[in-house]
C-alpha positions as CSV (number, residue, x, y, z in Angstrom):
1,M,23.8,-11.7,-1.4
2,K,26.7,-12.1,1.2
3,K,25.4,-11.8,4.7
4,P,27.8,-8.3,5.8
5,N,29.8,-8.8,9.5
6,F,27.5,-6.6,11.9
7,P,29.6,-4.8,14.1
8,S,29.2,-5.7,17.8
9,F,27.6,-3.5,19.9
10,L,30.1,-2.9,23.1
11,P,28.9,-1.8,26.3
12,S,28.4,2.2,26.0
13,S,31.2,3.1,27.8
14,Q,33.8,1.1,25.3
15,R,32.2,2.9,22.2
16,R,32.9,6.6,23.2
17,V,34.7,9.0,21.0
18,A,38.0,9.1,23.3
19,A,39.2,12.0,21.9
20,D,35.5,14.3,22.7
21,P,34.7,13.6,26.5
22,A,32.3,15.9,26.4
23,G,30.4,14.3,23.9
24,A,30.9,10.7,24.9
25,A,29.2,12.3,28.3
26,A,26.4,13.4,25.7
27,G,26.0,10.3,24.5
28,R,24.5,8.6,27.4
29,K,21.3,8.7,27.5
30,S,19.7,11.2,29.2
31,P,16.2,11.9,30.8
32,S,16.8,14.9,28.9
33,V,17.9,13.6,25.5
34,S,15.1,11.0,25.9
35,S,12.2,13.4,26.1
36,R,13.4,15.7,23.5
37,F,13.5,13.4,20.9
38,Q,10.6,10.7,22.0
39,S,8.7,11.9,19.6
40,L,10.4,10.6,16.7
41,D,9.0,7.0,17.8
42,L,6.0,8.3,15.7
43,L,8.0,8.0,12.7
44,A,8.2,5.3,10.4
45,T,11.3,6.0,8.9
46,L,14.8,5.3,10.8
47,V,16.1,8.0,12.6
48,A,19.1,8.3,15.0
49,V,20.4,11.6,17.0
50,V,24.4,11.2,16.9
51,D,27.4,13.5,18.1
52,S,29.7,15.3,15.8
53,H,31.7,11.9,15.3
54,G,28.7,9.5,14.5
55,G,28.2,8.9,18.7
56,V,24.4,7.7,18.7
57,L,22.9,10.1,21.3
58,Y,19.2,8.5,20.5
59,A,17.8,6.1,18.2
60,N,13.4,5.7,17.5
61,A,11.7,2.7,17.5
62,A,12.0,2.0,13.6
63,L,15.8,2.4,13.6
64,E,15.6,-0.5,16.3
65,D,13.3,-2.9,14.7
66,A,15.5,-2.4,11.3
67,L,18.9,-3.2,13.0
68,G,17.4,-5.8,15.3
69,M,19.0,-4.3,18.2
70,S,17.9,-2.5,21.4
71,R,18.1,1.1,22.5
72,R,20.6,0.3,24.8
73,S,22.7,-1.1,22.7
74,I,22.7,1.4,20.0
75,T,23.2,4.1,22.1
76,G,26.8,5.2,22.1
77,A,27.7,2.8,19.5
78,L,29.1,4.9,16.6
79,L,27.0,5.2,13.5
80,Q,29.0,4.8,10.8
81,E,29.8,1.6,12.1
82,C,26.3,0.3,10.9
83,F,26.9,0.5,7.2
84,T,29.0,-1.1,4.4
85,E,31.0,2.0,3.4
86,P,31.7,3.7,7.2
87,A,33.6,6.5,5.3
88,L,30.6,8.4,3.7
89,L,28.7,8.9,6.9
90,E,32.1,10.0,8.7
91,N,32.9,12.6,5.2
92,A,28.9,14.0,5.8
93,L,29.7,14.4,9.3
94,Q,32.5,16.2,9.1
95,G,30.6,18.6,6.9
96,A,27.6,19.1,9.2
97,S,30.1,20.2,11.9
98,G,31.7,23.0,9.4
99,N,28.3,24.1,8.9
100,Q,28.8,23.3,5.0
101,F,25.6,22.3,4.4
102,A,22.2,22.6,5.8
103,A,21.2,19.0,4.4
104,L,22.7,15.6,2.8
105,R,21.7,13.0,1.1
106,Y,23.3,9.9,-0.6
107,D,22.5,6.5,-0.6
108,A,24.4,3.6,1.2
109,W,23.9,0.0,2.5
110,L,22.8,-0.3,6.4
111,K,24.1,-3.2,8.0
112,R,21.2,-5.6,10.1
113,L,22.0,-8.1,12.4
114,N,21.2,-11.6,11.1
115,H,19.9,-9.9,8.2
116,D,21.0,-8.5,4.0
117,A,21.7,-5.4,4.0
118,L,19.0,-2.9,3.7
119,P,19.6,-0.2,0.9
120,V,18.9,3.1,2.6
121,H,18.9,6.7,0.9
122,V,20.4,8.3,4.1
123,V,19.8,12.7,5.1
124,V,21.9,13.9,7.4
125,A,21.4,17.4,8.7
126,Q,22.0,19.5,11.2
127,T,19.7,20.3,15.0
128,D,19.3,23.5,16.5
129,N,22.1,22.1,19.1
130,P,25.7,22.2,18.3
131,G,27.0,19.2,17.9
132,E,24.0,17.0,17.5
133,V,23.2,16.0,14.3
134,I,19.6,14.1,12.9
135,V,20.6,11.0,10.4
136,E,17.4,9.8,8.5
137,L,17.6,6.3,6.8
138,L,14.3,6.0,4.2
139,P,14.5,2.3,3.3
140,L,14.4,2.7,-0.8
141,E,11.8,-0.3,-0.9
142,Q,10.0,1.9,1.2
143,Q,10.5,4.9,-0.2
144,A,9.2,3.6,-3.3
145,R,5.9,1.9,-2.0
146,Q,5.3,5.3,-0.4
147,E,5.5,7.0,-4.3
148,R,3.7,4.3,-5.4
149,E,1.1,4.7,-3.0
150,E,0.8,8.2,-3.4
151,R,0.3,7.7,-7.5
152,L,-2.6,5.1,-6.4
153,I,-3.9,7.7,-4.5
154,D,-3.8,10.6,-6.9
155,Q,-4.7,8.4,-9.7
156,A,-7.9,7.7,-7.9
157,Q,-9.1,10.9,-7.4
158,A,-8.5,11.4,-11.2
159,N,-10.6,9.0,-11.8
160,K,-13.3,9.5,-9.4
161,E,-13.6,13.1,-11.0
162,L,-13.1,11.8,-14.6
163,I,-16.2,9.1,-14.1
164,R,-18.3,12.0,-12.9
165,N,-17.8,14.2,-15.5
166,L,-18.0,11.2,-18.5
167,A,-20.8,9.8,-16.7
168,H,-23.1,13.1,-16.6
169,E,-21.6,13.8,-20.3
170,I,-22.8,10.7,-21.8
171,K,-25.7,10.4,-19.8
172,N,-28.0,13.2,-21.3
173,P,-27.2,12.4,-25.6
174,L,-28.0,8.6,-24.3
175,G,-31.7,9.3,-23.2
176,G,-32.4,11.7,-25.9
177,I,-30.7,8.9,-29.2
178,R,-32.9,6.1,-26.7
179,G,-35.8,8.5,-26.6
180,A,-35.7,9.3,-30.4
181,A,-35.4,5.2,-31.7
182,Q,-38.8,4.5,-29.3
183,L,-40.3,7.5,-31.7
184,L,-38.9,6.1,-34.6
185,Q,-40.2,2.5,-34.0
186,M,-43.5,3.8,-33.2
187,E,-43.7,5.6,-36.6
188,L,-42.2,2.5,-38.7
189,E,-44.1,-0.4,-40.0
190,T,-41.8,-3.2,-41.4
191,R,-40.1,-5.5,-39.5
192,E,-36.6,-5.5,-40.3
193,L,-36.5,-1.2,-40.1
194,I,-38.1,-2.0,-36.6
195,E,-34.8,-4.3,-35.6
196,Y,-32.5,-1.6,-36.3
197,T,-34.4,0.9,-34.0
198,Q,-34.3,-2.4,-31.3
199,V,-30.8,-2.3,-31.7
200,I,-30.4,1.2,-31.2
201,I,-32.5,0.9,-27.8
202,H,-30.6,-2.0,-26.5
203,E,-27.1,-0.6,-27.0
204,A,-28.4,2.5,-25.2
205,D,-29.6,0.7,-22.4
206,R,-26.3,-0.9,-22.1
207,L,-24.4,2.5,-21.6
208,Q,-26.5,3.4,-19.5
209,S,-25.9,0.3,-17.3
210,L,-22.4,1.1,-17.9
211,V,-22.7,4.8,-16.6
212,D,-24.9,3.6,-14.0
213,R,-22.1,1.0,-12.9
214,L,-19.3,3.9,-12.7
215,L,-21.5,6.7,-10.7
216,A,-22.9,3.8,-8.3
217,P,-20.1,4.2,-5.9
218,H,-20.5,8.1,-5.7
219,R,-24.5,7.4,-5.4
220,R,-25.0,4.8,-3.2
221,P,-24.9,6.4,0.6
222,H,-22.2,5.1,3.1
223,V,-23.9,2.9,5.1
224,V,-21.6,2.4,8.6
225,G,-22.0,-0.5,11.2
226,D,-19.9,-3.3,12.7
227,V,-18.3,-5.3,10.3
228,N,-16.1,-8.7,11.0
229,I,-13.4,-8.8,8.3
230,H,-14.3,-12.7,7.9
231,E,-18.0,-12.9,7.6
232,V,-17.0,-10.7,4.4
233,C,-14.4,-13.3,3.8
234,E,-17.0,-15.9,4.2
235,R,-19.7,-14.6,2.4
236,V,-17.9,-14.2,-1.0
237,R,-16.8,-17.3,-0.7
238,S,-19.4,-18.8,-1.0
239,L,-20.2,-17.1,-3.9
240,I,-17.2,-17.8,-5.3
241,L,-17.7,-21.8,-4.7
242,A,-21.0,-21.2,-6.0
243,E,-20.2,-19.8,-9.5
244,F,-17.1,-22.1,-9.8
245,P,-18.1,-25.4,-8.1
246,K,-15.0,-27.7,-9.2
247,G,-11.5,-27.2,-9.9
248,L,-11.1,-24.0,-7.4
249,K,-9.9,-24.1,-4.2
250,V,-11.0,-21.2,-1.4
251,V,-8.3,-21.4,1.5
252,R,-9.1,-19.8,4.2
253,D,-6.0,-18.4,6.8
254,Y,-7.4,-16.1,9.3
255,D,-6.5,-14.1,12.3
256,T,-9.3,-14.9,14.2
257,S,-8.5,-12.1,16.8
258,I,-9.0,-9.6,14.4
259,P,-11.6,-6.8,15.8
260,E,-14.6,-5.3,14.5
261,F,-14.3,-2.1,12.8
262,R,-16.7,0.6,12.2
263,G,-17.9,0.8,8.0
264,D,-20.0,-0.3,5.2
265,R,-20.4,-4.1,5.2
266,E,-21.5,-4.5,1.6
267,Q,-19.4,-2.0,0.1
268,L,-16.2,-4.6,1.7
269,I,-18.0,-7.6,0.1
270,Q,-18.2,-5.5,-3.0
271,A,-14.5,-5.2,-3.4
272,V,-13.4,-8.5,-2.3
273,L,-15.9,-9.9,-4.3
274,N,-14.8,-8.0,-7.4
275,I,-11.2,-9.0,-6.9
276,A,-11.9,-12.7,-5.9
277,H,-14.4,-12.7,-8.9
278,N,-11.2,-11.4,-10.7
279,A,-8.9,-14.2,-10.1
280,A,-11.3,-16.9,-10.4
281,Q,-12.2,-15.9,-13.9
282,A,-7.7,-15.4,-14.3
283,L,-7.9,-19.1,-13.4
284,G,-9.3,-21.2,-16.3
285,D,-6.7,-22.8,-16.9
286,R,-5.8,-24.1,-13.8
287,I,-9.5,-24.6,-13.1
288,A,-9.6,-27.2,-15.8
289,A,-6.9,-28.6,-14.5
290,G,-8.3,-29.0,-10.9
291,D,-5.2,-27.3,-8.9
292,A,-6.6,-23.7,-8.9
293,R,-6.2,-22.0,-5.7
294,I,-7.7,-18.7,-4.1
295,V,-6.7,-17.5,-0.8
296,F,-8.0,-15.2,1.8
297,R,-5.5,-14.6,4.8
298,T,-6.1,-12.1,7.3
299,R,-3.4,-10.4,9.4
300,V,-3.3,-7.4,11.8
301,G,-0.1,-4.6,11.0
302,R,1.4,-2.6,13.4
303,Q,2.8,1.0,13.1
304,V,1.9,0.8,9.4
305,T,1.9,3.5,7.3
306,F,-0.5,4.1,3.8
307,G,-2.4,7.0,2.4
308,K,0.0,9.4,3.9
309,Q,-0.8,8.8,7.0
310,R,0.8,6.2,9.7
311,Y,-1.6,4.0,11.7
312,R,-1.0,1.9,15.0
313,L,-3.2,-1.2,13.5
314,A,-4.5,-2.1,10.3
315,L,-6.3,-4.9,8.5
316,E,-4.3,-6.4,5.8
317,L,-6.5,-8.6,3.8
318,H,-4.7,-10.7,0.8
319,V,-6.6,-12.4,-1.6
320,I,-4.0,-14.7,-3.9
321,D,-3.9,-16.5,-6.3
322,N,-1.8,-18.8,-8.4
323,G,-2.7,-18.0,-11.6
324,P,-1.0,-16.2,-14.3
325,G,-0.6,-13.2,-13.0
326,V,-1.0,-9.2,-14.0
327,P,-0.4,-9.0,-18.0
328,D,3.1,-6.5,-17.8
329,S,1.4,-4.1,-20.0
330,I,-1.4,-3.0,-17.6
331,K,0.0,-3.7,-14.5
332,D,0.1,-0.2,-13.0
333,R,-2.7,0.5,-15.2
334,I,-5.0,-2.1,-13.3
335,F,-7.0,-0.1,-11.6
336,F,-7.9,2.6,-14.0
337,P,-11.6,2.2,-15.2
338,L,-12.2,0.4,-18.4
339,V,-8.5,-1.4,-18.3
340,S,-9.1,-4.8,-18.4
341,G,-6.7,-7.9,-19.3
342,R,-9.5,-9.8,-20.0
343,D,-11.3,-10.3,-23.1
344,G,-14.7,-9.3,-22.8
345,G,-14.0,-7.3,-19.3
346,S,-15.6,-4.3,-18.3
347,G,-12.0,-2.5,-16.5
348,L,-14.7,-1.3,-13.4
349,G,-14.2,-4.0,-11.0
350,L,-11.2,-3.0,-9.7
351,T,-12.0,0.6,-9.7
352,L,-14.8,0.4,-8.1
353,A,-12.7,-1.7,-5.2
354,Q,-10.4,0.8,-4.8
355,T,-13.0,3.3,-4.4
356,F,-15.1,1.7,-1.9
357,V,-12.0,0.5,-0.1
358,Q,-10.6,4.3,-0.2
359,Q,-13.9,5.0,1.3
360,H,-12.8,3.3,4.4
361,H,-9.8,5.3,4.7
362,G,-7.5,2.6,3.2
363,L,-6.3,1.4,-0.2
364,I,-5.8,-1.4,-2.3
365,E,-2.0,-2.6,-3.4
366,C,-1.2,-5.3,-6.1
367,E,2.2,-7.7,-6.5
368,S,2.4,-10.1,-9.0
369,V,4.7,-12.6,-10.7
370,P,3.4,-15.3,-12.7
371,G,2.2,-18.3,-10.7
372,E,0.9,-15.8,-7.7
373,T,-1.1,-12.9,-7.7
374,D,-1.5,-10.6,-4.0
375,F,-3.8,-8.0,-3.5
376,K,-3.6,-6.7,-0.1
377,L,-6.4,-4.8,1.3
378,L,-5.5,-2.0,4.3
379,I,-7.8,-0.6,6.0
380,P,-7.1,1.3,9.5
381,L,-8.6,-0.6,12.6
382,P,-9.5,1.3,15.8
């Protein structure tokens, strides 16, 4: 995409709307305006308060970051000049001034300094004060991400209820089947028939083990203590390299400034191990070729929104592999129980990992293309 010609933000005095001296005066960021709209800085979405002609009265911190401009530079500029099609916002502001609607929505492209234009969903709404209009910009990528996160959370909750109910329904008849097979085995004398009862008992035990694994996250108490995420990564790294000693390189890319946080260390080890073990198994061909790689990358995210909440700081732990990627047929279902892209896989590893991370008020996301799969664990930090 061709980079847009971003408007040069002139000094405020040169950007006022000449036809509206009162609006121009209001455009100067007075303490009253600043104090009234200060809470907008807490929002993750991009928000501007403008006058009826589009002159910016207030821009929140998220809009500053998106435009790559300071609030002082933005204040007083015409917001419509920040779009590739200024007429759309001008028409919306005219409609708002004429009380033609309570809120108007449309999609547009926001110009950014030294960056490509950003696709946004624009919401224009009136405020209680005449001559003031709130313009909210939701980056379409962010909106899609939030919707995906909400689906993951709802999906995990549905999975939890399904697993609990299904496991309890299976356990009772399973115990009866195993007990009956044992009693029958005691009455049999021929070796061939005893082998059949042993198959029944063995398969019943296997199903019992599966049910126990399904119920494990909900039975095990949450043991909270101080957790160093790099100790978790090192433990998982040693386990993976012990199982795959040749052909696989596990790379450390740590931000050592990440603080400790309160959590269940063993649960987090199991969550990261499940993801890393899946990655290692998917790297079978590359391990044979000797160029398989898994990267543990830790970073601190600032002002991060996930799980319908905004956090000042959050841990971002990436487990990245250079394997073939997640099959398209299961990309949207990889956290469902019993869904696996590998022959013989139980389909429980990622389900349990998501459950463990959500018990830390976090979330696991996945981005996958052939040659790179990135599982990102997000956990709030104090």
